[in-house]
Every structure is written in C-alpha cells, then in structure tokens.
N, CA and C atoms as a LAMMPS dump frame, in Angstrom:
ITEM: TIMESTEP
0
ITEM: NUMBER OF ATOMS
633
ITEM: BOX BOUNDS ff ff ff
-5.0000000000000000e+02 5.0000000000000000e+02
-5.0000000000000000e+02 5.0000000000000000e+02
-5.0000000000000000e+02 5.0000000000000000e+02
ITEM: ATOMS id mol type element x y z
1 1 1 N 40.429 -61.084 148.839
2 1 2 C 40.545 -62.763 148.532
3 1 3 C 40.051 -62.834 147.437
4 2 1 N 40.761 -63.665 146.491
5 2 2 C 40.392 -63.736 145.129
6 2 3 C 39.627 -65.708 144.752
7 3 1 N 38.758 -65.958 144.915
8 3 2 C 38.178 -67.026 144.102
9 3 3 C 39.013 -68.384 144.432
10 4 1 N 39.567 -68.231 143.572
11 4 2 C 40.634 -69.177 142.958
12 4 3 C 41.485 -69.796 144.57
13 5 1 N 41.534 -68.804 145.198
14 5 2 C 42.398 -69.348 146.278
15 5 3 C 41.742 -69.649 147.448
16 6 1 N 40.256 -69.556 147.427
17 6 2 C 39.62 -69.694 148.007
18 6 3 C 39.024 -71.259 148.026
19 7 1 N 39.014 -71.22 146.303
20 7 2 C 38.654 -72.956 145.802
21 7 3 C 39.682 -73.66 146.108
22 8 1 N 41.038 -73.495 146.288
23 8 2 C 42.303 -74.434 146.317
24 8 3 C 42.019 -74.793 148.235
25 9 1 N 42.102 -73.789 148.7
26 9 2 C 41.968 -74.106 150.061
27 9 3 C 41.113 -74.965 150.79
28 10 1 N 39.51 -74.834 150.246
29 10 2 C 38.183 -75.148 150.288
30 10 3 C 38.971 -77.317 149.667
31 11 1 N 39.171 -77.197 148.733
32 11 2 C 39.32 -78.502 147.972
33 11 3 C 40.629 -79.135 148.663
34 12 1 N 41.677 -78.517 149.445
35 12 2 C 42.46 -79.158 150.663
36 12 3 C 41.634 -79.268 151.864
37 13 1 N 41.16 -78.486 152.206
38 13 2 C 40.458 -78.651 153.399
39 13 3 C 39.71 -79.834 153.69
40 14 1 N 39.034 -80.05 152.292
41 14 2 C 37.764 -81.189 151.927
42 14 3 C 39.133 -82.227 152.176
43 15 1 N 39.92 -82.523 151.366
44 15 2 C 40.752 -83.614 151.539
45 15 3 C 41.406 -83.979 152.97
46 16 1 N 41.613 -83.021 153.677
47 16 2 C 41.662 -83.515 154.907
48 16 3 C 40.688 -83.905 155.849
49 17 1 N 39.447 -83.155 155.62
50 17 2 C 38.269 -83.267 156.414
51 17 3 C 37.551 -85.178 156.648
52 18 1 N 38.281 -85.76 154.48
53 18 2 C 37.872 -86.969 154.503
54 18 3 C 38.551 -87.81 154.785
55 19 1 N 40.254 -87.787 154.496
56 19 2 C 40.921 -88.747 154.563
57 19 3 C 41.828 -88.738 155.759
58 20 1 N 41.812 -87.63 156.022
59 20 2 C 42.552 -87.563 157.656
60 20 3 C 41.72 -87.581 158.737
61 21 1 N 40.642 -86.953 158.722
62 21 2 C 39.919 -87.363 160.185
63 21 3 C 38.661 -88.083 159.94
64 22 1 N 37.657 -87.911 159.104
65 22 2 C 36.771 -88.845 158.665
66 22 3 C 36.941 -90.23 158.116
67 23 1 N 37.755 -90.858 157.313
68 23 2 C 38.502 -91.936 157.302
69 23 3 C 38.863 -92.855 158.698
70 24 1 N 39.94 -92.183 159.309
71 24 2 C 40.386 -92.501 160.31
72 24 3 C 39.334 -93.474 161.55
73 25 1 N 38.452 -92.03 161.677
74 25 2 C 37.309 -92.062 162.205
75 25 3 C 36.473 -93.016 162.12
76 26 1 N 36.325 -93.329 161.17
77 26 2 C 34.764 -94.253 160.638
78 26 3 C 35.525 -95.664 161.003
79 27 1 N 36.991 -96.136 160.987
80 27 2 C 37.598 -97.045 160.913
81 27 3 C 37.385 -97.677 162.33
82 28 1 N 38.149 -96.507 163.343
83 28 2 C 37.934 -96.756 164.591
84 28 3 C 36.672 -96.816 165.452
85 29 1 N 36.036 -95.995 165.023
86 29 2 C 34.517 -96.096 165.936
87 29 3 C 33.11 -95.975 165.085
88 30 1 N 33.259 -96.086 163.675
89 30 2 C 32.158 -96.654 163.129
90 30 3 C 31.227 -95.315 162.509
91 31 1 N 31.971 -94.201 162.52
92 31 2 C 30.793 -92.679 162.146
93 31 3 C 31.926 -92.368 161.197
94 32 1 N 31.037 -91.281 160.405
95 32 2 C 32.056 -90.703 159.451
96 32 3 C 31.686 -88.586 159.863
97 33 1 N 30.726 -89.203 160.801
98 33 2 C 30.004 -87.557 161.022
99 33 3 C 31.302 -86.4 161.863
100 34 1 N 31.184 -85.711 161.464
101 34 2 C 32.283 -84.704 161.71
102 34 3 C 31.377 -83.478 162.283
103 35 1 N 31.703 -82.574 162.847
104 35 2 C 31.135 -81.47 163.541
105 35 3 C 31.996 -79.686 163.125
106 36 1 N 31.005 -78.709 163.381
107 36 2 C 31.77 -77.367 163.667
108 36 3 C 32.039 -77.242 164.28
109 37 1 N 33.545 -76.644 164.397
110 37 2 C 34.347 -76.485 165.942
111 37 3 C 34.912 -75.128 165.799
112 38 1 N 35.299 -74.275 166.84
113 38 2 C 35.388 -72.596 166.644
114 38 3 C 36.733 -72.995 165.803
115 39 1 N 36.559 -72.191 164.866
116 39 2 C 37.846 -71.826 163.934
117 39 3 C 38.155 -73.251 162.785
118 40 1 N 36.704 -73.982 162.954
119 40 2 C 36.879 -75.039 161.495
120 40 3 C 36.082 -76.348 162.225
121 41 1 N 36.464 -77.085 162.275
122 41 2 C 35.864 -78.316 162.091
123 41 3 C 36.545 -79.594 162.852
124 42 1 N 36.031 -80.844 163.182
125 42 2 C 36.683 -81.459 164.081
126 42 3 C 36.046 -82.984 163.914
127 43 1 N 36.534 -84.097 164.305
128 43 2 C 35.87 -85.475 164.441
129 43 3 C 34.816 -85.477 165.863
130 44 1 N 34.093 -86.032 165.782
131 44 2 C 32.629 -86.113 166.629
132 44 3 C 33.653 -87.293 167.824
133 45 1 N 34.233 -88.593 167.229
134 45 2 C 34.669 -89.171 168.32
135 45 3 C 36.138 -89.477 168.26
136 46 1 N 36.458 -90.964 168.617
137 46 2 C 38.04 -90.851 168.317
138 46 3 C 38.568 -91.315 167.048
139 47 1 N 39.815 -90.903 166.557
140 47 2 C 40.496 -89.895 166.84
141 47 3 C 40.276 -88.274 167.69
142 48 1 N 40.629 -88.049 168.283
143 48 2 C 40.553 -86.56 168.544
144 48 3 C 41.095 -85.221 168.128
145 49 1 N 40.551 -84.997 166.639
146 49 2 C 41.376 -84.406 165.61
147 49 3 C 40.345 -83.063 165.25
148 50 1 N 41.256 -81.976 165.383
149 50 2 C 40.314 -80.488 165.055
150 50 3 C 41.408 -79.903 163.687
151 51 1 N 40.792 -79.468 163.07
152 51 2 C 41.27 -78.377 161.745
153 51 3 C 40.804 -76.973 162.764
154 52 1 N 41.608 -76.118 162.724
155 52 2 C 41.563 -74.833 163.307
156 52 3 C 42.266 -73.65 162.368
157 53 1 N 41.656 -73.156 161.495
158 53 2 C 42.266 -72.426 160.089
159 53 3 C 43.121 -73.26 159.549
160 54 1 N 44.601 -72.894 159.519
161 54 2 C 45.673 -73.856 158.252
162 54 3 C 46.22 -74.561 159.374
163 55 1 N 45.266 -75.018 160.567
164 55 2 C 46.613 -75.955 161.53
165 55 3 C 45.503 -77.236 161.405
166 56 1 N 46.212 -78.546 161.934
167 56 2 C 45.474 -79.554 162.476
168 56 3 C 46.206 -79.685 163.865
169 57 1 N 45.039 -80.18 164.485
170 57 2 C 45.988 -79.956 165.586
171 57 3 C 44.831 -81.261 166.397
172 58 1 N 46.276 -82.881 167.092
173 58 2 C 45.649 -83.188 167.621
174 58 3 C 46.527 -83.157 169.37
175 59 1 N 45.842 -84.071 170.207
176 59 2 C 46.636 -84.355 171.76
177 59 3 C 48.005 -83.884 171.151
178 60 1 N 48.336 -82.484 171.911
179 60 2 C 50.031 -82.547 171.83
180 60 3 C 50.398 -82.243 170.839
181 61 1 N 50.179 -81.989 169.211
182 61 2 C 50.819 -81.653 168.39
183 61 3 C 49.64 -80.191 167.012
184 62 1 N 50.293 -79.898 166.483
185 62 2 C 49.737 -78.932 165.993
186 62 3 C 50.461 -78.785 164.341
187 63 1 N 49.946 -79.129 163.285
188 63 2 C 50.505 -79.342 162.446
189 63 3 C 50.09 -78.436 161.136
190 64 1 N 50.943 -77.683 160.708
191 64 2 C 50.677 -77.012 159.612
192 64 3 C 49.719 -77.687 158.073
193 65 1 N 48.561 -77.085 157.79
194 65 2 C 48.171 -77.7 156.827
195 65 3 C 48.93 -76.61 155.699
196 66 1 N 50.135 -76.159 155.665
197 66 2 C 50.499 -75.903 154.077
198 66 3 C 51.482 -76.455 153.282
199 67 1 N 51.942 -76.736 152.033
200 67 2 C 52.666 -77.372 151.609
201 67 3 C 52.893 -78.798 152.428
202 68 1 N 51.448 -79.862 152.19
203 68 2 C 51.861 -80.736 152.683
204 68 3 C 51.155 -81.843 151.931
205 69 1 N 51.141 -82.968 152.381
206 69 2 C 50.087 -84.013 152.024
207 69 3 C 49.172 -84.627 152.973
208 70 1 N 48.078 -85.783 152.64
209 70 2 C 47.437 -86.052 154.079
210 70 3 C 47.993 -87.504 154.419
211 71 1 N 49.023 -87.772 153.441
212 71 2 C 49.701 -89.093 153.937
213 71 3 C 50.924 -88.467 154.838
214 72 1 N 51.85 -87.601 154.877
215 72 2 C 52.883 -87.014 155.879
216 72 3 C 51.757 -86.269 156.934
217 73 1 N 50.738 -85.941 156.942
218 73 2 C 50.207 -85.478 158.137
219 73 3 C 49.751 -86.829 158.746
220 74 1 N 49.431 -87.82 158.24
221 74 2 C 48.941 -88.971 158.859
222 74 3 C 50.036 -89.514 159.889
223 75 1 N 51.297 -89.588 158.844
224 75 2 C 52.543 -90.249 159.255
225 75 3 C 52.872 -89.533 160.588
226 76 1 N 52.94 -88.241 160.631
227 76 2 C 52.927 -87.313 161.688
228 76 3 C 52.01 -87.566 163.196
229 77 1 N 50.926 -88.188 162.59
230 77 2 C 49.919 -88.852 163.809
231 77 3 C 49.92 -89.699 164.102
232 78 1 N 50.448 -90.759 163.27
233 78 2 C 50.22 -92.009 163.098
234 78 3 C 48.928 -93.044 162.8
235 79 1 N 48.785 -92.609 162.375
236 79 2 C 47.052 -92.931 161.654
237 79 3 C 47.635 -92.865 160.157
238 80 1 N 46.579 -94.366 159.511
239 80 2 C 46.471 -94.903 158.662
240 80 3 C 45.632 -93.756 157.54
241 81 1 N 45.518 -93.076 157.053
242 81 2 C 45.025 -92.187 156.426
243 81 3 C 44.098 -92.945 154.947
244 82 1 N 42.68 -91.979 154.575
245 82 2 C 42.112 -92.83 153.706
246 82 3 C 40.916 -92.132 153.575
247 83 1 N 40.048 -92.125 152.463
248 83 2 C 38.57 -92.396 152.86
249 83 3 C 37.488 -93.389 153.365
250 84 1 N 36.483 -93.35 154.036
251 84 2 C 35.873 -94.314 153.725
252 84 3 C 35.272 -95.067 153.322
253 85 1 N 35.479 -96.438 152.899
254 85 2 C 35.402 -97.094 152.265
255 85 3 C 33.653 -98.082 152.17
256 86 1 N 33.247 -97.64 150.757
257 86 2 C 32.146 -98.534 150.478
258 86 3 C 30.987 -97.46 150.841
259 87 1 N 30.923 -96.827 151.459
260 87 2 C 30.095 -96.125 151.936
261 87 3 C 29.298 -94.933 150.613
262 88 1 N 30.359 -94.149 150.078
263 88 2 C 29.572 -93.394 148.978
264 88 3 C 30.205 -93.092 147.712
265 89 1 N 30.034 -92.448 146.183
266 89 2 C 30.896 -92.66 145.435
267 89 3 C 31.822 -91.534 145.261
268 90 1 N 31.117 -89.948 145.416
269 90 2 C 31.855 -89.124 145.115
270 90 3 C 32.999 -88.676 146.626
271 91 1 N 33.195 -87.694 146.844
272 91 2 C 34.323 -87.134 147.926
273 91 3 C 34.813 -86.153 147.559
274 92 1 N 36.374 -85.996 148.289
275 92 2 C 37.556 -84.434 147.801
276 92 3 C 38.172 -84.974 146.351
277 93 1 N 38.32 -86.259 145.933
278 93 2 C 38.661 -86.689 144.231
279 93 3 C 40.251 -86.094 144.376
280 94 1 N 40.939 -86.734 145.534
281 94 2 C 42.075 -86.356 145.503
282 94 3 C 42.771 -87.727 146.434
283 95 1 N 44.048 -88.347 146.12
284 95 2 C 44.804 -89.229 147.078
285 95 3 C 45.41 -88.818 148.058
286 96 1 N 45.846 -89.36 148.874
287 96 2 C 46.346 -89.26 149.764
288 96 3 C 48.378 -88.761 149.887
289 97 1 N 48.706 -88.541 148.769
290 97 2 C 49.526 -88.134 148.333
291 97 3 C 49.578 -87.101 147.517
292 98 1 N 48.285 -86.516 147.393
293 98 2 C 48.334 -85.32 146.982
294 98 3 C 48.762 -83.982 147.632
295 99 1 N 49.238 -83.035 146.848
296 99 2 C 49.916 -82.313 147.691
297 99 3 C 48.365 -81.222 147.747
298 100 1 N 48.482 -80.305 149.094
299 100 2 C 47.549 -79.372 149.969
300 100 3 C 48.484 -78.385 150.134
301 101 1 N 47.303 -77.168 149.746
302 101 2 C 47.76 -75.643 150.332
303 101 3 C 46.593 -74.768 151.113
304 102 1 N 46.7 -74.742 151.791
305 102 2 C 46.351 -73.941 152.838
306 102 3 C 46.366 -72.709 153.418
307 103 1 N 45.15 -71.642 152.476
308 103 2 C 45.781 -69.789 152.853
309 103 3 C 45.096 -69.714 154.018
310 104 1 N 45.923 -69.22 154.925
311 104 2 C 45.021 -68.799 156.605
312 104 3 C 43.873 -67.752 156.167
313 105 1 N 44.311 -67.207 155.389
314 105 2 C 42.833 -66.15 155.45
315 105 3 C 41.554 -66.529 154.551
316 106 1 N 41.532 -67.924 153.722
317 106 2 C 40.541 -68.347 153.073
318 106 3 C 40.337 -69.44 154.108
319 107 1 N 41.211 -70.279 154.737
320 107 2 C 40.269 -70.659 155.989
321 107 3 C 39.679 -70.224 157.174
322 108 1 N 40.32 -69.131 157.42
323 108 2 C 39.301 -68.377 158.239
324 108 3 C 38.152 -68.091 157.589
325 109 1 N 37.667 -67.671 156.642
326 109 2 C 36.715 -67.216 155.944
327 109 3 C 35.609 -68.95 155.625
328 110 1 N 36.242 -69.996 155.223
329 110 2 C 35.23 -71.061 155.1
330 110 3 C 34.907 -71.428 156.424
331 111 1 N 35.486 -71.349 157.173
332 111 2 C 35.547 -71.623 158.735
333 111 3 C 34.366 -71.364 159.171
334 112 1 N 34.466 -69.625 159.039
335 112 2 C 32.971 -68.499 159.29
336 112 3 C 31.732 -69.261 158.521
337 113 1 N 31.856 -69.542 157.548
338 113 2 C 30.664 -70.214 157.303
339 113 3 C 30.484 -71.546 157.783
340 114 1 N 31.144 -72.265 157.964
341 114 2 C 30.455 -73.283 158.654
342 114 3 C 29.724 -73.134 160.086
343 115 1 N 30.574 -72.169 160.617
344 115 2 C 29.808 -71.52 161.866
345 115 3 C 28.657 -71.181 161.786
346 116 1 N 28.832 -70.07 160.361
347 116 2 C 27.518 -69.692 160.373
348 116 3 C 26.189 -70.762 160.07
349 117 1 N 26.409 -71.367 159.315
350 117 2 C 25.554 -72.451 158.949
351 117 3 C 25.232 -73.213 159.852
352 118 1 N 26.12 -73.864 161.49
353 118 2 C 25.761 -74.193 162.327
354 118 3 C 24.937 -73.377 163.19
355 119 1 N 25.128 -72.727 163.206
356 119 2 C 24.378 -71.284 163.935
357 119 3 C 22.947 -71.54 163.469
358 120 1 N 22.681 -71.098 162.294
359 120 2 C 21.467 -71.288 161.435
360 120 3 C 20.56 -72.524 161.549
361 121 1 N 21.231 -73.853 161.348
362 121 2 C 20.68 -75.013 161.573
363 121 3 C 20.498 -75.322 162.676
364 122 1 N 21.284 -74.959 164.123
365 122 2 C 20.718 -75.125 165.55
366 122 3 C 19.484 -74.194 165.918
367 123 1 N 20.025 -73.201 165.299
368 123 2 C 18.433 -72.299 165.649
369 123 3 C 17.099 -72.577 165.113
370 124 1 N 17.135 -73.054 163.673
371 124 2 C 15.889 -73.295 163.345
372 124 3 C 15.478 -74.764 163.78
373 125 1 N 16.367 -75.427 163.962
374 125 2 C 16.093 -76.947 164.416
375 125 3 C 16.826 -77.203 165.511
376 126 1 N 16.217 -76.516 166.745
377 126 2 C 17.085 -76.947 168.102
378 126 3 C 17.076 -78.137 168.556
379 127 1 N 16.164 -79.168 168.14
380 127 2 C 16.376 -80.48 168.586
381 127 3 C 17.243 -81.862 167.552
382 128 1 N 17.764 -81.079 166.556
383 128 2 C 18.802 -81.623 165.289
384 128 3 C 20.208 -81.173 165.769
385 129 1 N 21.053 -82.44 165.552
386 129 2 C 22.578 -81.96 165.88
387 129 3 C 23.016 -81.606 163.824
388 130 1 N 23.664 -80.585 163.662
389 130 2 C 23.97 -80.551 162.306
390 130 3 C 25.651 -81.298 161.78
391 131 1 N 25.451 -81.872 160.884
392 131 2 C 26.61 -82.804 160.845
393 131 3 C 27.185 -81.888 159.488
394 132 1 N 28.699 -82.338 159.75
395 132 2 C 29.853 -82.079 158.651
396 132 3 C 29.973 -83.609 158.089
397 133 1 N 29.062 -83.412 156.934
398 133 2 C 29.271 -84.807 155.427
399 133 3 C 30.737 -84.608 155.052
400 134 1 N 32.084 -85.569 154.823
401 134 2 C 33.247 -85.353 154.279
402 134 3 C 32.959 -85.811 152.885
403 135 1 N 31.139 -86.361 152.364
404 135 2 C 31.07 -86.657 150.655
405 135 3 C 31.35 -85.201 150.438
406 136 1 N 30.242 -84.477 150.644
407 136 2 C 30.008 -82.846 150.192
408 136 3 C 30.958 -81.771 150.822
409 137 1 N 31.662 -82.363 152.119
410 137 2 C 32.1 -81.198 152.338
411 137 3 C 31.325 -80.254 153.115
412 138 1 N 29.799 -80.455 153.696
413 138 2 C 28.747 -79.438 153.622
414 138 3 C 28.26 -79.815 155.317
415 139 1 N 27.554 -78.694 155.733
416 139 2 C 27.074 -78.971 157.477
417 139 3 C 26.066 -78.946 156.925
418 140 1 N 25.273 -80.207 157.231
419 140 2 C 23.137 -80.344 157.378
420 140 3 C 22.43 -80.749 158.3
421 141 1 N 21.167 -80.904 157.579
422 141 2 C 20.365 -82.023 158.354
423 141 3 C 18.912 -82.293 157.664
424 142 1 N 18.402 -83.032 157.823
425 142 2 C 17.283 -83.428 157.351
426 142 3 C 16.037 -83.389 158.111
427 143 1 N 14.95 -82.695 157.713
428 143 2 C 13.702 -82.876 158.382
429 143 3 C 12.488 -82.543 157.49
430 144 1 N 11.853 -83.807 157.614
431 144 2 C 10.588 -83.582 157.031
432 144 3 C 10.857 -84.122 155.532
433 145 1 N 11.891 -85.224 155.143
434 145 2 C 12.422 -84.976 153.983
435 145 3 C 12.64 -83.992 152.917
436 146 1 N 13.461 -82.751 153.737
437 146 2 C 13.895 -82.21 152.864
438 146 3 C 15.181 -81.66 153.77
439 147 1 N 16.484 -81.324 152.763
440 147 2 C 17.676 -81.553 153.325
441 147 3 C 17.835 -80.126 153.808
442 148 1 N 18.943 -79.48 154.076
443 148 2 C 19.175 -77.925 154.721
444 148 3 C 20.713 -78.226 155.124
445 149 1 N 21.298 -76.775 154.427
446 149 2 C 22.402 -76.921 154.967
447 149 3 C 23.444 -75.592 154.272
448 150 1 N 24.529 -75.696 154.649
449 150 2 C 25.606 -74.567 154.051
450 150 3 C 26.822 -75.443 153.525
451 151 1 N 27.034 -75.675 152.205
452 151 2 C 27.885 -75.898 151.478
453 151 3 C 29.345 -74.619 151.134
454 152 1 N 30.632 -75.366 151.266
455 152 2 C 31.746 -74.414 151.419
456 152 3 C 31.853 -74.818 149.823
457 153 1 N 30.926 -74.71 148.787
458 153 2 C 31.273 -74.841 147.505
459 153 3 C 32.022 -76.394 146.555
460 154 1 N 31.453 -76.261 145.307
461 154 2 C 31.177 -77.099 144.63
462 154 3 C 31.274 -77.084 143.491
463 155 1 N 31.323 -78.084 142.544
464 155 2 C 31.22 -77.531 141.037
465 155 3 C 29.85 -77.169 140.553
466 156 1 N 29.191 -77.281 141.313
467 156 2 C 27.78 -76.634 140.963
468 156 3 C 27.743 -74.949 141.295
469 157 1 N 28.336 -74.998 142.762
470 157 2 C 28.335 -73.302 143.107
471 157 3 C 29.88 -72.998 143.568
472 158 1 N 31.06 -72.445 143.462
473 158 2 C 32.092 -72.56 143.347
474 158 3 C 32.394 -71.49 145.134
475 159 1 N 31.243 -70.77 144.912
476 159 2 C 30.654 -69.833 146.727
477 159 3 C 30.07 -70.745 147.364
478 160 1 N 30.769 -70.245 148.605
479 160 2 C 30.097 -70.839 149.574
480 160 3 C 28.754 -70.574 149.516
481 161 1 N 27.676 -71.672 150.065
482 161 2 C 25.816 -71.336 149.894
483 161 3 C 25.466 -72.106 150.649
484 162 1 N 24.048 -71.594 150.764
485 162 2 C 23.47 -71.909 151.77
486 162 3 C 22.376 -72.97 150.726
487 163 1 N 21.318 -73.97 150.976
488 163 2 C 20.65 -74.464 150.473
489 163 3 C 19.507 -75.263 151.018
490 164 1 N 18.742 -75.351 150.141
491 164 2 C 17.16 -76.043 151.231
492 164 3 C 16.999 -77.08 149.721
493 165 1 N 16.601 -78.561 150.096
494 165 2 C 17.076 -79.359 149.06
495 165 3 C 15.921 -80.803 149.425
496 166 1 N 14.402 -80.105 148.846
497 166 2 C 13.896 -81.318 149.035
498 166 3 C 13.857 -82.756 148.52
499 167 1 N 13.173 -83.622 148.917
500 167 2 C 13.649 -85.099 148.464
501 167 3 C 12.788 -85.674 147.369
502 168 1 N 12.047 -84.165 147.412
503 168 2 C 10.752 -84.658 146.14
504 168 3 C 11.025 -83.107 145.333
505 169 1 N 11.042 -82.775 143.665
506 169 2 C 11.255 -81.365 143.146
507 169 3 C 9.843 -80.74 143.803
508 170 1 N 10.16 -79.391 143.672
509 170 2 C 8.925 -78.197 143.842
510 170 3 C 9.193 -77.406 143.022
511 171 1 N 8.11 -76.767 142.649
512 171 2 C 7.982 -75.805 141.36
513 171 3 C 7.894 -74.334 142.005
514 172 1 N 8.6 -73.497 141.395
515 172 2 C 8.177 -71.8 141.92
516 172 3 C 9.289 -71.378 141.678
517 173 1 N 9.866 -69.78 141.323
518 173 2 C 10.749 -69.024 141.648
519 173 3 C 11.903 -69.075 142.468
520 174 1 N 11.443 -69.967 143.902
521 174 2 C 12.072 -69.969 144.92
522 174 3 C 13.352 -70.601 144.913
523 175 1 N 12.718 -71.701 144.264
524 175 2 C 13.762 -73.075 143.485
525 175 3 C 14.333 -73.042 142.074
526 176 1 N 15.555 -72.543 142.277
527 176 2 C 16.434 -72.047 141.701
528 176 3 C 17.812 -73.093 141.326
529 177 1 N 17.571 -74.09 141.472
530 177 2 C 18.698 -75.585 141.419
531 177 3 C 18.521 -76.61 140.997
532 178 1 N 19.276 -77.169 140.244
533 178 2 C 18.433 -79.03 140.069
534 178 3 C 17.846 -79.568 141.591
535 179 1 N 18.848 -78.991 142.328
536 179 2 C 17.768 -79.928 143.583
537 179 3 C 17.517 -79.483 144.602
538 180 1 N 16.964 -77.942 144.032
539 180 2 C 16.154 -77.16 145.368
540 180 3 C 16.786 -76.053 144.775
541 181 1 N 16.659 -75.325 146.165
542 181 2 C 17.247 -73.924 146.373
543 181 3 C 18.442 -73.629 146.67
544 182 1 N 19.411 -72.493 146.194
545 182 2 C 20.768 -71.935 146.606
546 182 3 C 20.542 -70.226 146.819
547 183 1 N 21.337 -69.591 148.065
548 183 2 C 21.672 -69.066 147.885
549 183 3 C 23.502 -68.06 148.469
550 184 1 N 23.969 -67.715 147.938
551 184 2 C 25.766 -67.356 148.375
552 184 3 C 25.405 -67.232 149.985
553 185 1 N 26.262 -67.285 150.77
554 185 2 C 26.883 -66.731 151.951
555 185 3 C 26.611 -65.409 151.362
556 186 1 N 27.953 -64.804 150.739
557 186 2 C 28.234 -63.74 150.643
558 186 3 C 26.868 -62.438 150.093
559 187 1 N 25.397 -63.415 149.094
560 187 2 C 24.632 -62.964 149.253
561 187 3 C 23.195 -62.585 150.253
562 188 1 N 23.517 -63.608 151.464
563 188 2 C 22.634 -63.589 152.725
564 188 3 C 23.142 -62.965 153.646
565 189 1 N 24.531 -62.68 153.617
566 189 2 C 25.426 -62.005 154.658
567 189 3 C 25.281 -62.137 156.116
568 190 1 N 24.588 -63.135 156.597
569 190 2 C 25.076 -63.751 158.052
570 190 3 C 24.193 -64.814 158.06
571 191 1 N 24.141 -65.2 159.733
572 191 2 C 23.4 -65.95 160.282
573 191 3 C 22.015 -65.549 160.013
574 192 1 N 21.468 -64.334 160.754
575 192 2 C 20.231 -63.967 159.941
576 192 3 C 19.442 -64.235 158.784
577 193 1 N 20.434 -63.899 157.973
578 193 2 C 20.132 -64.32 156.211
579 193 3 C 20.067 -65.285 156.04
580 194 1 N 21.028 -66.448 156.424
581 194 2 C 20.241 -67.695 156.108
582 194 3 C 19.486 -68.259 156.793
583 195 1 N 19.415 -67.743 158.387
584 195 2 C 18.408 -68.763 158.824
585 195 3 C 16.774 -68.181 158.112
586 196 1 N 16.747 -66.851 157.414
587 196 2 C 15.614 -66.58 156.949
588 196 3 C 15.072 -67.119 155.46
589 197 1 N 16.828 -67.266 154.866
590 197 2 C 16.318 -68.275 153.76
591 197 3 C 15.999 -69.884 153.799
592 198 1 N 16.622 -69.747 155.084
593 198 2 C 16.284 -71.912 155.598
594 198 3 C 14.536 -71.983 155.535
595 199 1 N 14.22 -70.775 156.229
596 199 2 C 12.808 -70.755 157.216
597 199 3 C 11.839 -70.524 155.576
598 200 1 N 12.492 -69.958 154.961
599 200 2 C 11.569 -69.629 153.63
600 200 3 C 11.046 -71.232 152.889
601 201 1 N 12.556 -71.702 152.967
602 201 2 C 12.654 -72.932 152.167
603 201 3 C 11.651 -73.975 152.575
604 202 1 N 11.675 -74.389 154.256
605 202 2 C 11.165 -74.783 154.653
606 202 3 C 9.278 -74.589 154.429
607 203 1 N 9.121 -73.53 155.026
608 203 2 C 7.471 -73.166 154.383
609 203 3 C 7.018 -73.524 153.122
610 204 1 N 7.961 -73.168 152.248
611 204 2 C 7.673 -73.533 151.136
612 204 3 C 7.779 -75.01 150.515
613 205 1 N 8.695 -75.55 151.292
614 205 2 C 8.539 -76.726 150.913
615 205 3 C 6.927 -77.486 151.577
616 206 1 N 7.121 -77.162 152.652
617 206 2 C 5.985 -77.408 153.125
618 206 3 C 4.712 -77.43 152.75
619 207 1 N 4.223 -76.016 151.978
620 207 2 C 3.085 -75.536 151.073
621 207 3 C 3.137 -76.285 150.19
622 208 1 N 4.064 -76.844 149.442
623 208 2 C 3.782 -77.268 148.401
624 208 3 C 3.423 -78.848 148.039
625 209 1 N 3.822 -79.548 149.499
626 209 2 C 3.89 -80.759 149.597
627 209 3 C 2.148 -81.013 150
628 210 1 N 1.027 -79.997 150.257
629 210 2 C -0.122 -79.669 150.287
630 210 3 C -0.477 -80.836 151.512
631 211 1 N -1.85 -80.867 151.754
632 211 2 C -2.223 -81.108 153.184
633 211 3 C -1.992 -82.884 153.148
C-alpha cells in the first residue's frame, strides 16, 4: 500500500470525523470527543455514528465512504454537517463539499493504528479515557502536563506515529521533534513497542523536570 493512498484516506477520514461526527455531536451534545471503536472510530454521545473501515454506520444505515462528500453523507443521515465552530484553529482543512475517497485497505490500517494507540494508552494510564480529537485526528490523553498519543499522520510526519509532548521543552537525544518525541507505528511494531516508547517518554519527562 503506497503512502499517497494512506495519506488520501487519512485526509478523507479526518474530514468525516470532524464534519460529520464531531461537528453534529458538538451541536447536539456539547462535546467534540470521539473514541476508538472496533474497525475505526465513533461518536461518544448523540448522534450515534461509527466509521468502520470504509463505511459510515448509523442506526439502520451503512453509507460507503468512496467517491462521496460530507455534504452528501449529511443529507443521507438528515444531519447538518460542518466543523465545531469557535473551538480551534486547525482541522481537516476541507469543506463539506470536498470530494473524499477512502481506500478500504488503507482505512483498515489506520483503524489498526488507532486501536494500537487506544490499547497502549489504556494500559499505561488505566484511570484515563483516551480521546480521538477531531482537530488533529489523533488519539491522546494528558497526564502531569505531558501529552501522549498516536497520530494518523500530518504535515510534520505523513506516517502514523506515536508521540510524547511535554508542555515545556525537554533536552536530550530522545526528544526528536519540536513538540517532544515521535516514533512511527511501523518502527514501533505494535502495542508493546508503543507502550514502551510512551513509558520511556513518561520517565524521561518526569526525570527532566527534577524534584
């Protein structure tokens, strides 16, 4: 599977997450938080929507995410689509009428990355709830002024990657990104590798902070 197919699918899924799931959920229920779900991701409250692979699932409906737009999906669901307003500056960078194209194989790989991140975060921080944020389309949590998560890719790193982002800069070879440290999911290999990387980042972040 080539990187451009993965990147195109990620951009399409990001648009659906932001415009079709998070925006309507925020207007209906006051939260933009999404969650990992088997095969993809889902809303946390009303409206009850899930993305599984290359399909958008609603009660009694399964809509393909190939050769469509968020506007068309909203029309089929009876929803007014659009990003949450006034909450953040970034986002998917698309409009509701932008054509989207989800490759099923790429969608399965990206869903797998979310699932790995969810498992690693839940194992390392059992009292926290990992959240998929529609702004950057990553699954993350914050503990002791350090962000931990898995991103499906962005302008900084096109590959899905795990990251540790202290709120204040740390020094040392581990910290290889402007916002902290990253390793690609392919490099880390799976949930155990991701967990080990996040745990190392947690230890180094705490050690660097001092007594």
